[in-house]
C-alpha positions in Angstrom: -19.5 55.5 48.7 -16.7 59.1 48.8 -17.3 59.2 52.4 -16.4 55.8 53.1 -12.9 56.1 50.9 -12.4 59.5 52.6 -12.6 57.4 56.0 -10.5 54.7 55.2 -8.2 57.3 53.8 -8.0 59.4 57.3 -7.7 56.0 58.9 -4.7 54.9 56.9 -3.2 58.4 57.8 -3.9 58.7 61.2 -2.6 55.2 61.8 0.5 55.7 59.8 1.3 58.9 61.9 0.3 57.7 64.9 3.0 54.5 64.6 5.8 57.1 63.3 5.3 59.2 66.4 5.4 56.6 68.8 8.5 54.9 66.8 10.3 58.0 67.2 9.8 58.5 70.8 10.6 55.2 71.7 14.1 55.4 69.4 14.8 58.8 71.3 14.2 57.0 74.8 16.5 54.2 73.8 19.1 56.5 72.6 19.2 58.1 76.0 19.6 54.8 77.7 23.0 54.1 78.3 22.2 50.2 79.2 20.7 49.9 75.9 22.4 52.4 73.9 24.3 50.0 71.7 21.1 47.9 71.4 18.4 50.1 70.4 18.7 48.8 66.4 17.9 45.6 67.4 15.2 46.6 70.0 13.5 48.5 67.4 13.4 45.9 65.0 12.3 43.3 67.4 9.8 45.2 68.8 8.1 46.4 65.9 8.0 42.7 64.1 6.4 41.0 67.3 4.1 44.2 67.2 3.5 43.8 63.7 2.7 39.8 64.2 0.2 40.6 67.1 -1.8 42.9 65.1 -1.4 40.8 62.0 -3.3 37.8 64.1 -6.0 40.4 65.0 -6.4 40.8 61.2 -6.7 37.8 60.2 -8.8 37.0 63.2 -11.3 39.7 62.2 -11.1 38.7 58.6 -12.3 35.2 59.6 -15.2 36.3 61.6 -16.0 39.1 58.8 -16.3 36.1 56.4 -18.5 33.9 58.5 -21.6 33.3 57.3 -23.1 33.7 60.6 -21.8 37.3 60.2 -24.3 38.2 57.5 -27.4 36.8 58.6 -26.9 36.9 62.9 -24.1 38.8 64.0 -23.9 41.6 61.7 -20.9 43.2 63.1 -19.3 44.5 59.9 -19.8 47.7 60.4 -18.3 47.4 63.7 -15.5 45.3 62.8 -14.4 46.2 59.1 -13.4 49.6 60.3 -10.8 47.5 62.8 -9.6 45.4 60.3 -8.8 48.0 57.6 -7.1 50.1 60.6 -5.1 47.3 61.7 -3.9 45.9 58.6 -2.3 49.8 57.9 -0.5 49.4 61.3 0.9 46.1 60.3 2.1 47.2 57.0 3.7 50.5 59.1 5.4 48.0 61.3 6.7 45.6 59.1 8.0 48.6 57.2 9.6 49.7 60.4 10.9 46.0 61.0 12.8 45.9 57.8 14.1 49.2 58.2 15.6 49.0 61.2 17.0 45.5 60.4 18.5 47.3 57.7 20.1 49.9 59.3 21.2 48.1 62.4 25.4 48.0 62.1 25.1 44.6 64.3 22.6 43.0 61.5 23.6 39.6 60.4 20.7 40.2 57.5 21.6 42.6 54.6 19.3 44.5 52.5 20.0 42.4 49.5 19.0 39.4 51.8 15.7 40.5 53.2 14.4 40.3 49.7 16.5 37.2 48.4 16.4 35.6 51.9 17.6 32.1 50.2 21.0 33.7 50.2 21.1 34.6 53.7 23.4 32.7 55.9 21.0 33.1 59.0 18.2 30.8 58.8 17.4 30.8 55.2 14.3 29.3 55.3 12.6 31.2 57.6 13.7 34.3 56.3 12.3 32.7 53.1 8.8 32.4 54.7 9.0 36.0 55.9 9.7 37.1 52.8 7.3 35.2 50.6 4.8 36.1 53.7 5.4 40.1 52.7 5.1 39.5 49.0 1.9 38.0 49.3 0.7 40.6 52.2 1.7 43.2 49.5 -0.7 41.4 46.8 -3.6 41.4 49.2 -3.0 44.9 50.2 -3.3 45.6 46.1 -6.0 43.3 45.1 -8.1 44.6 47.8 -7.6 48.4 46.9 -8.9 47.5 43.1 -11.7 45.2 44.3 -14.2 47.4 42.5 -12.0 46.1 39.3 -10.8 42.9 39.9 -13.4 40.6 41.0 -11.1 37.8 42.1 -9.9 40.0 44.8 -12.0 37.8 47.9 -10.2 34.8 46.4 -6.9 36.0 47.1 -7.9 37.5 50.3 -8.8 34.2 51.7 -4.9 33.2 51.5 -4.2 35.6 55.0 -4.0 32.5 57.0 -1.0 30.9 54.6 0.4 34.4 55.3 -0.1 33.9 59.1 1.4 30.6 59.1 4.5 32.1 57.0 4.8 34.7 59.3 4.7 32.4 62.2 7.4 30.1 61.0 9.7 33.0 60.1 9.1 34.5 63.7 9.3 31.6 65.7 12.0 29.9 64.1 14.0 33.0 62.8 13.6 35.1 65.9 16.6 35.4 68.4 14.3 35.5 71.6 11.2 33.6 70.4 11.3 31.5 73.6 10.4 34.5 75.5 7.2 35.0 73.4 6.0 31.6 73.2 2.7 32.3 75.3 2.2 35.2 72.4 2.6 32.6 69.6 0.2 30.1 71.5 -2.6 32.6 71.7 -2.5 33.8 68.4 -2.5 30.2 66.9 -5.6 29.4 69.3 -7.2 32.5 67.8 -6.5 32.1 64.5 -7.1 28.6 64.0 -10.4 28.3 66.5 -11.9 31.2 64.3 -10.6 29.8 61.0 -11.9 26.3 61.3 -15.1 27.6 63.1 -15.7 29.5 59.9 -15.4 26.3 57.6 -17.5 24.5 60.2 -20.6 27.4 59.4 -19.7 27.2 56.0 -20.1 23.3 55.7 -23.3 23.2 58.0 -25.0 25.8 56.1 -24.5 23.6 53.1 -25.7 20.5 54.5 -28.5 22.7 55.4 -29.2 23.7 52.3 -28.9 20.3 50.6 -31.5 18.7 53.2 
């Protein structure tokens, strides 16, 4: 068990360090490009948001596959998928923090630091901003309860609201994003993957219950 904890911690450190390194390199490249110099904060904020959304989609998809009853007795892919699930959720947290950071320091941003946490007062798309804040709060709750899962038996029930978080974040990103039309394919594929694996999981659970009752 100690080896598992050490591996998880090492993965977390590596993912966060890699995210920060690539962010620094990307920001430096934008700073030396005269064509986008004035937009570097927006570009970093938007790119980290899109990247976190894509990775969150994979986190939810992997979660749906891991919790599928067929994975327990047929596929047995947990030892392969779980490390990716943990690494990607660490990347999601890192990118979300970067998204908030670059949005907050962007001199051209119409969203203040206070409005990030209390977006109902935001003049810029208050409801999508509220959905994003709620998704962030729930994401923090999931991460916290998962970290104390040995002491908190209800962690799995809370973990299952991940699809709700994905829905809130999708609404936040698609409606609140200033260039959402450019990523319509990303949102479409993400929706198919998320809901496809979600409903397949519930179909497998329901089929197993019917089989037990027959």
